[in-house]
C-alpha positions in Angstrom: -0.4 9.8 -11.3 -1.6 13.0 -10.2 -2.8 12.8 -6.7 -5.3 15.1 -5.5 -6.8 13.1 -2.8 -5.0 14.9 0.3 -8.1 15.5 2.5 -8.3 11.8 2.6 -4.6 11.1 3.4 -1.4 12.4 1.9 0.3 10.1 -0.2 3.6 12.0 -0.5 5.5 11.9 3.0 8.6 13.7 3.8 11.7 11.4 3.3 12.8 12.2 6.7 9.4 10.6 8.0 9.9 7.3 5.8 13.5 7.1 7.2 12.5 7.6 10.8 9.8 4.7 10.4 12.3 2.3 8.9 14.9 3.2 11.6 11.9 2.7 14.3 11.2 -0.8 13.2 14.9 -1.7 13.3 15.8 -0.5 16.8 12.8 0.4 18.6 11.5 -1.7 21.5 8.3 -1.5 23.7 7.8 2.2 25.3 7.3 1.7 29.0 7.5 -1.9 29.5 11.2 -2.3 30.5 14.6 -0.6 31.1 16.8 -1.8 28.1 18.1 0.2 25.6 15.5 -0.6 23.0 12.5 0.2 25.4 14.4 3.3 26.4 14.6 4.9 23.0 11.0 4.1 22.3 10.3 5.9 25.4 12.1 8.9 24.4 10.9 9.3 21.2 7.4 8.9 22.2 7.8 11.5 24.9 9.8 13.7 22.8 6.8 13.7 20.4 4.4 14.4 23.1 6.5 17.7 23.9 6.6 18.6 20.1 2.8 18.3 19.9 2.3 20.2 23.0 4.1 23.1 21.8 2.8 22.8 18.4 -1.1 23.0 19.4 -0.5 25.2 22.7 -1.5 22.2 24.9 -0.3 23.2 28.3 1.4 19.8 29.6 3.0 17.1 27.4 1.4 14.3 29.7 -1.8 15.8 28.3 -1.0 14.6 24.9 -2.5 11.3 24.4 -1.8 9.0 21.5 -4.5 7.3 19.3 -4.5 5.7 15.9 -6.5 8.7 14.4 -9.1 11.2 14.6 -12.0 8.6 14.8 -10.5 7.0 17.6 -9.4 10.5 19.5 -12.8 11.8 19.0 -14.6 8.4 20.2 -12.4 8.7 23.7 -13.0 12.7 24.1 -17.1 12.3 23.2 -17.7 9.1 25.2 -15.3 10.0 27.8 -17.0 13.3 28.8 -20.6 13.1 27.7 -23.4 10.9 29.1 -27.1 10.5 29.6 -29.1 13.4 30.0 -26.3 15.7 28.9 -27.0 18.3 26.0 -24.3 18.8 23.0 -24.2 21.1 20.2 -22.7 20.4 17.1 -23.0 21.6 13.3 -24.3 20.2 9.8 -20.7 20.2 8.7 -19.5 17.3 11.0 -17.8 14.2 9.8 -19.3 10.7 10.9 -16.4 10.5 13.4 -18.2 13.2 15.1 -21.8 12.5 14.0 -21.9 8.6 14.9 -20.7 8.9 18.4 -23.0 11.6 19.0 -25.9 9.7 17.5 -25.2 6.5 19.6 -25.3 8.8 22.7 -28.7 10.1 22.0 -29.8 6.6 21.8 -28.3 6.3 25.7 -30.3 9.6 26.8 -28.2 12.4 25.6 -29.9 15.1 23.4 -28.6 16.8 20.5 -29.1 20.2 18.7 -27.0 20.8 15.3 -26.2 24.3 13.8 -27.7 24.3 10.5 -25.6 25.0 7.3 -26.9 26.8 4.1 -26.5 25.9 0.5 -22.8 27.1 0.6 -22.0 25.1 3.6 -21.8 28.0 6.1 -23.3 28.1 9.5 -24.9 31.0 11.5 -23.0 31.5 14.8 -25.8 32.9 16.4 -27.3 29.2 16.4 -24.9 28.2 19.1 -26.5 30.5 21.7 -29.9 30.0 20.6 -29.6 26.2 21.1 -28.2 26.0 24.6 -30.5 24.5 26.7 -31.0 24.2 30.6 -28.5 21.3 30.6 -25.8 22.0 28.2 -22.6 20.0 28.4 -20.3 20.4 25.3 -19.7 22.0 21.8 -18.4 19.6 19.6 -17.4 20.8 15.8 -14.7 20.7 13.2 -12.3 23.0 12.4 -12.9 22.6 8.7 -15.2 20.7 6.3 -13.8 17.9 4.5 -16.4 18.3 2.1 -16.3 22.1 1.3 -13.1 23.3 2.9 -15.0 25.9 4.8 -13.3 26.8 8.1 -15.3 27.5 11.3 -14.3 30.5 13.4 -13.1 28.4 16.6 -12.4 31.6 18.6 -15.9 32.9 18.2 -17.1 29.4 19.0 -14.8 28.7 21.9 -15.9 32.4 23.5 -19.5 31.1 23.3 -18.4 27.7 25.2 -16.7 29.5 27.7 -19.4 32.2 28.4 -21.8 29.0 29.1 -19.1 26.9 30.8 -19.5 24.4 28.1 -16.6 21.8 27.1 -15.4 22.7 23.8 -14.1 19.7 21.8 -12.6 20.3 18.0 -12.0 18.0 15.3 -8.8 19.4 13.6 -8.5 16.6 10.9 -8.4 18.6 8.0 -6.4 21.4 9.7 -3.7 20.2 11.9 -0.4 20.8 10.3 -1.3 23.6 8.1 -3.4 25.9 10.1 -2.0 27.3 13.5 -4.1 26.3 16.4 -3.5 27.5 19.8 -5.6 25.8 22.3 -5.3 28.5 25.1 -5.9 31.2 23.1 -8.9 29.4 21.3 -10.4 28.1 24.4 -10.3 24.5 23.2 -10.7 21.7 26.0 -10.0 18.9 24.0 -8.4 19.2 20.6 -8.4 15.8 18.3 -6.3 15.2 15.4 -4.9 12.8 12.9 -1.3 12.5 11.7 -1.8 11.1 8.1 -3.1 14.1 6.6 -1.6 17.6 6.7 1.0 16.5 9.5 2.4 14.3 6.7 2.9 11.3 9.1 2.2 7.7 8.8 -1.4 6.4 8.9 -2.3 4.8 12.4 -1.1 8.0 14.2 -3.1 10.7 15.9 -4.1 11.9 19.5 -5.8 14.5 21.4 -4.7 17.0 23.5 -6.4 18.2 26.8 -6.6 21.3 28.7 -5.6 21.1 32.3 -8.4 20.0 34.5 -10.6 18.0 31.7 -11.7 14.7 32.8 -12.1 12.2 30.6 -13.5 8.5 31.1 -11.4 5.9 29.5 -12.9 4.6 26.4 -11.0 1.6 26.4 -8.8 -0.4 29.5 -6.1 -2.6 29.5 -2.3 -2.9 29.7 -0.1 -0.1 30.5 3.1 -1.2 31.8 2.6 0.6 35.1 0.3 0.0 38.1 -0.3 -3.5 37.1 -2.2 -4.6 40.4 -4.8 -2.1 40.1 -8.1 -3.7 39.0 -9.0 -0.1 37.1 -7.3 1.8 34.6 -4.7 4.1 36.2 -6.0 7.8 36.8 -2.9 9.8 35.6 -2.6 10.9 32.0 -1.8 10.0 29.5 -1.8 6.3 30.7 -5.5 6.7 31.7 -6.3 7.0 27.9 -3.6 4.8 26.4 -4.3 0.9 26.9 -1.9 -1.3 24.9 1.0 -0.8 23.0 1.4 2.3 21.3 2.2 2.8 17.6 5.8 3.5 18.3 7.1 3.2 14.6 4.1 5.7 13.5 5.1 8.4 16.5 8.5 8.1 15.3 7.4 9.1 11.8 5.1 11.8 13.4 8.0 13.1 15.2 10.0 13.5 11.9 7.0 15.0 10.2 6.5 17.5 13.0 10.1 18.6 12.5 10.0 18.7 8.8 6.7 21.2 9.1 8.9 23.3 11.6 11.8 23.5 9.1 9.7 24.5 6.2 7.5 26.6 7.9 3.6 26.4 8.2 2.9 29.6 6.7 4.9 28.7 3.6 2.8 25.4 3.4 -0.4 27.3 3.9 0.5 29.6 1.4 1.5 27.1 -1.2 -1.5 25.0 -0.7 -4.1 28.3 -0.8 -2.3 29.1 -4.0 -2.8 25.9 -5.6 -6.6 25.7 -4.3 -7.2 29.2 -5.7 -5.8 28.1 -9.3 -8.0 25.2 -9.6 -10.9 27.0 -8.4 -10.3 29.8 -11.2 -9.7 27.5 -13.7 -12.5 25.4 -13.0 -15.5 27.8 -12.1 -16.4 29.3 -15.5 -16.8 25.8 -17.2 -20.3 25.2 -18.5 -22.2 22.8 -16.5 -19.8 22.8 -13.4 -21.2 23.2 -9.8 -18.7 24.0 -6.7 -19.9 23.7 -3.3 -18.5 25.8 -0.4 -17.9 29.5 0.4 -14.9 31.1 -1.6 -15.4 34.4 -0.9 -12.1 34.2 1.4 -9.3 31.4 0.7 -8.6 31.1 4.3 -9.9 27.7 4.2 -8.7 24.2 3.8 -7.4 23.3 0.6 -10.4 21.6 -1.0 -12.6 22.4 -3.8 -15.5 20.0 -4.2 -17.9 20.1 -7.5 -20.1 18.0 -9.9 -20.3 18.2 -13.7 -24.1 18.6 -14.8 -26.1 15.8 -13.2 -23.4 13.0 -13.6 -22.8 10.6 -10.6 -19.7 11.8 -8.8 -18.1 8.2 -8.7 -18.5 8.1 -12.6 -16.5 11.3 -12.8 -13.9 10.4 -10.5 -13.4 7.1 -12.4 -12.9 8.9 -15.8 -10.5 11.4 -14.1 -8.6 8.4 -12.6 -8.6 5.6 -15.4 -8.4 8.2 -18.4 -6.2 11.1 -16.9 -4.5 9.3 -13.8 -5.9 11.9 -11.4 -6.8 10.6 -7.8 -9.8 12.6 -6.4 -12.5 11.3 -3.9 -16.1 11.1 -4.9 -19.4 10.2 -2.9 -20.8 11.2 0.4 -17.4 11.7 2.1 -18.7 10.5 5.6 -20.3 13.8 5.7 -24.2 13.1 5.3 -25.7 16.1 7.1 -23.7 18.5 5.0 -24.6 16.6 1.6 -28.2 16.9 2.7 -27.8 20.9 3.0 -26.0 21.3 -0.3 -28.7 19.3 -2.0 -25.9 16.5 -3.2 -27.4 13.7 -1.0 -28.0 11.5 -4.4 -25.2 12.6 -7.0 -22.4 13.2 -4.2 -19.6 15.3 -5.1 -15.9 14.8 -6.6 -13.5 16.2 -4.1 -10.2 17.6 -5.4 -7.7 18.3 -2.2 -4.3 19.9 -2.4 -1.1 19.5 -0.6 2.4 20.8 0.0 3.8 18.3 -2.6 1.4 19.3 -5.2 2.6 21.5 -8.1 1.0 24.3 -10.4 1.7 21.8 -13.6 -0.7 19.1 -11.8 -3.2 21.8 -10.9 -3.5 22.9 -14.7 -3.6 19.3 -15.7 -6.4 18.6 -13.6 -8.2 21.6 -14.7 -8.0 20.5 -18.4 -9.2 17.1 -17.5 -12.3 18.7 -16.0 -12.9 20.7 -18.8 -12.5 17.9 -21.1 -15.0 15.7 -19.2 -17.4 18.6 -19.0 -17.4 18.9 -22.8 -18.3 15.3 -23.5 
């Protein structure tokens, strides 16, 4: 099988990640719940991973790194914990439902929303951010890169706008964490949300958010923490404030190993390889008769994604043909990105997404190009 669905989840994990998870399952107790060796080993691994992530993302304090199950949970914590009735939020047409649905629910509760529009190539107009600011602004919430087109947003530019208007800046880094350098301090990010199972090459069930010092987030869930048991409310200190319940220590051990792997290989090397594969695939398919490609390819400073359609064929039919006949895994449909599909004009047809990873090869890309040619010819 040729696996080109890495924007959903990376299938191939570094061997060190697998070994770390297995070892943790055999040796790790429950962090923060006791002082025996197994519990302390879990606590050390989890804290070491906080330190690694803080350094990785330019988060000023390891205790402001909060673990979650994925980006969806992190975004729900960030959005619901900082925005309330009467607040105004600006977002974009490029967002995943992990951003959109929490915002829409808050809109039902009295918040107001504005969205910067995307054009037919999935690009936004940055001047819209300042134009959409109202007398009661609260936050800008946006993705770093679209999971549909791969287009990257200029976080530095958006962060400057947010700072100038004293807005919270909340970023969804699901498609970029692990392959693009992100420094919260220099980009002006207040809350960075990430998942482990995509470009970070960690297990599913891992993710988190990093908080700028001074940002106050109300707990989204409350419960056991292992400390301050007799308080009737959730403890106020980070990260405990936002981490009710037992953490996924086994997965976090895998995330620790994946961060070490990325450090050893080099993020620049990983990004260069994925960029080369993306460019090779794009150049191979763009001239095929009947092919429509979505996104801005004037630059390859973008997530390693190419989404396309073949004529007016339903994207699911194309993806099934690629899987059943050619053994190529892709993602069809709406990609949880409804506003962007409307902007692209693909709301009915969807699109077939090819997404590339460090472990993919040029031979796999060439086979995918040939498969697209054959399906288009049919």
